[in-house]
Residue, then its C-alpha position, 0 to 999 in steps of 0.5 A: m521270692s530269691p532263693l535261699n543262702w544255705e550256708y554250711q554248719e557241720t558234717v555229722t555221722r548218726p544212726i537213722k531209721v528211714e521212714e520213707r523214701d521218693d526217688d523222685l525228689r531224691e529225699i529220704t524222711a528219716i528219724d535222728l536216734t540218738n534224739g528222736f527228731p525227725f528230718i529230710l536227707d536231700v540225696p544227691e544225684e551222683t548217690s544211688m537209693g537203690n539199697v535204702e529200705v523204708g523201716q531200716t536203720y542205717r548209720a548216716k553221715y550228712k551235711v548241715y546247711t541253715s539259712p538266715p529265718i525269713i519268716l519265723g523270726d529268729i528261727p534258723l531254717f536247716k538242709f541236710e544232704l546225705v553223704e554216705l549211709t551204710 
């Protein structure tokens, strides 16, 4: 299976609530408080996860990427990468 071809779309800033945190995978599961959408944020190696607390609300700045559909017909896949959490 070939790797996905992620294409950058935009950088957004939104209020989120952290639901889970996985230090090994460097992922944060969060809820976008503007629309109630749950999603997973990838956390780059150079970004510390030390101060991220489950259950807390933050202002998150993150990059949105899409990949062409591979299985789901016309629905693209999405990937979110954390830039800043305040």
